[in-house]
Residue, then its C-alpha position, 0 to 999 in steps of 0.5 A: m500500500e502506497k503511503v501519502l502525506v497530505v499537508d494543508d492548513e485548511r482542515s476541510m481540504r485535508e479531510l477531503l483529500e484524506l477521504v478521496l485518497k483512502r477510497e483509492g486504497y492509499g495509506v494517508h497521513t495528514a499534517e496541518n502545517g510544514t513543521r508537523a509535515l517535517e516531523l512525519v517525514r523524519q519518522n516515515l518514508y512516504d511514496l507521495i506528499i501532496s502539499d499546499v504552497k501557501m502555509p503560515d509557518i513553512n511554505g510549500i516550496d521550502l517544505l519541498e526543498r527540505v523533503r528533498e534533503i530528508s527523503p529524496e525518493t518521495m514524490v511531491i505534488m504541489i497544490t495552490a490557489f495562488a499560482t504564479v509562474d515563478t512559484a511553479r518554476r521554482a517548484f519544478k526546479l526543486g523536483a515537484e512532479d506536478f502543480v495543481i490549481k486549487d480554486s472554486g473549480f477544484d477537480v477531485e477526479e483530475l487530482k486522482v488521475t494525477v496522483g495515479k500517474v505520479l505513483e506509476k512514474k515512481h514505480l517505473r523508476q523503482e522497476n528500472v533500478l531493480l531491472k538494472r540490478e537484476l541484469r547485473q546480478r542475474n545468474s542461473l544454473d548455467n553459471i555453475i559449471g560441473r557434471s560430477p555426481q557431487m554437482h548434480a546433487v547440488y543442482q537437484m537440491i537447488e531446483t527443489v528448494a527454489a520452489t519453496a519459501s523456506t530459508v536456506l543455509i549454503t555451506g562450503e569453503s571459500g570460493t566454492g560458489k555459494e553466491l552462485a547457488a543463492r542466485a540460482i535459487h532466486n532465479l528459479s523461484d517465483r521471486t525472480g522478477a524482484a531483486f536479488v540483494s547480496i551483502n557480505c556480513g563479514a565486511f562491515t562493523e556491527t553498526l554499519l551492518e545494521s544500517e545497511l540491512f535495516g536502513y536509517m532515518k535522517g539524523s540517526f547518526t553522523g552522516a545520515v543526511a536523509n532517510r534511507k531504505g535498508l537491504f531488507e526493504a530493497a529485497e521486497g518480494g525477492t531474495i536477500f543473500l546474507d553471505e558469511i553470516g557466521e561473522t556476525t556479532p551476538a547482538m546482530q544475531v539477535k536482530l536477524l533472529r527477530v526479522l526471521q521470526e516477526r518478518c518486520i524491521r525497524r530502521v536505525g533511529g526509527l520508531e515504525e515497524i516495517s513489514v518485509d517480504c523477502r526470502v532469506v538465503a544465508a551462507t558461511n564457510r564456518d562450522l556453525s554447529q561447532m560455533v553453537e557448541d562454542g557459544t559464539f553463534r546462537n542456536d535459535l538463529y542457527y535452526r532458523i537459517s538452516v531449515i534447508p542446508i545445501e553444501m557446496p563441495p570443494l574443488r578437490a572433491r570434484r576434480t572431474d569438473i576441472p576441464d569443464l571449468v578451465e574451458h569456461f574460464l578460457t572462453k571468458y578471459s580470451a574474449a575479455a582480452g579480445r583474442p581467439k580462444l586459447s587452448i590448453s596443453e595436456e601437461t598444463t591440464r595435468y598440473l591443474e588436475s593434480y593440484d589441491w585448490p585450497g581456494n577452490v573455483r575462485e583460485l582456479e578462475n584467477t589462475i586461468e585469467r593470469a595464464t590467459a593474460l601472460e600466454p603469448t601463444s595460442e595454447v596455455q603452457p605450464q610455465r604460465l602457472p604460478d609456482r605453487i601449482l608447478k611445485y605442488k606435491p600431493r601428500t599421500i597417507t604414507d607421508i604421515d608419520l604416526p608414532e607408536e605411542g599415538i598422538d594428541l591429534e587435537g593439540y597437534l592440529a591446534q599447534l599447526e593452526k597457530d604456527y601457520i597464523i604466526r608464519a602468515l603474520q611474519r610474512t606480512g609484518g603483522n598486517q592482519t588484513r594481508a595475513a587473512e588473505i594468505l590464510n584464505m579467511s576473513v579478518r574477523s575469523l583471524r582475530h578470533l583465532l588470535d584470541k583463541h591461541k593468545i597471540r594477539q600481542t605477537a601480531s602487535l609486536l610484529r606490526e610495531s617491528n615492521s613499522l620501526s624497520d620502515t622508519a629506519a629504512h627511510k632515515 
């Protein structure tokens, strides 16, 4: 239901417009002056404002200018009994959609038509925005490459769950194509005509994530210069993809749980409860069940989001898909480089198929993009591959030394994890962001492990040491 605000100091006109518009099916609020109108605009997001021009405190033109600052998405129609060319010109310059003369022959039917046209124009604008976003984001099962049994099982699950409204949790290592699976679920569902909105929860602080997801009202924090819808509202009728949901804080987990339970949100700084209708698909590369046991992820939220789980297999578990993926990426990056499609030598293929791909499909794509850019011939040769692939030696079970007296496996793995983190920090001079990239994890996950292994101070010392070395080198 579209929300309309009627602003007029004449009570009879307010009541007339309220009655007419409500009969047309609009949600209507009224304000007797500009000051009250601004209060309502700060508390609500209106689709349309119909305002008188001549009012005692804040005139309609000044109100229009203020509304443009607070809520730029709101359409405005001006009505007046004292029209002048200058007033109309200024109103249109400030963004008014129409200018209606209020006189003894005031035509209510004409106003209803005008309101309908203005709101239709607003809808078309919104649809164009959604269409452009959909064109950028549109993917389907055709974009998920692979004919292995593991991938056929994934395709089957995607097609099955797409027909439902249930919340889906997609798990798998980084780079396995979790977002592609989420987009495929959306594109195959009856929500495909609406928006698919994606956000990486690990890329924002708690406060920024809240404002991104739920929106905010003007003045709710520094920099909030206008009312803004959040991603849950932007995904209305469609799908919202919450990537890396395991990186959210306990406080944010409570807020997400409430949205899933109540299907409503409240903008930051706002009082109004706003109903939202969007499907939630979440994803993580972390073991949420273990996090529940550790007390770092809410069990009630875990059960809410994992109604239907889908696990994306790592590339090393579906090596038979590597040739198809290589062909796909060669086609893509040869075309991007404006050259005929490259082929790939048998020796190069053997290297690619024997490597373990800790970065999964994303790492393979980056490798093929690099090789395509560097290869001067028509066939990708092994020397175009990174050293880590050329020098890789698969470890076999016979390489593992198991002492007769046995081993503390948990302690051994914990120490190994700690050693790799310290090594990565040493390589990056204590830079946690770069260390997290080397270890193929988020910065938040790395900081959790720093606390777990009590080596946060080590990271700080490495960073300080690196800073001192840089300073000395510049003297």
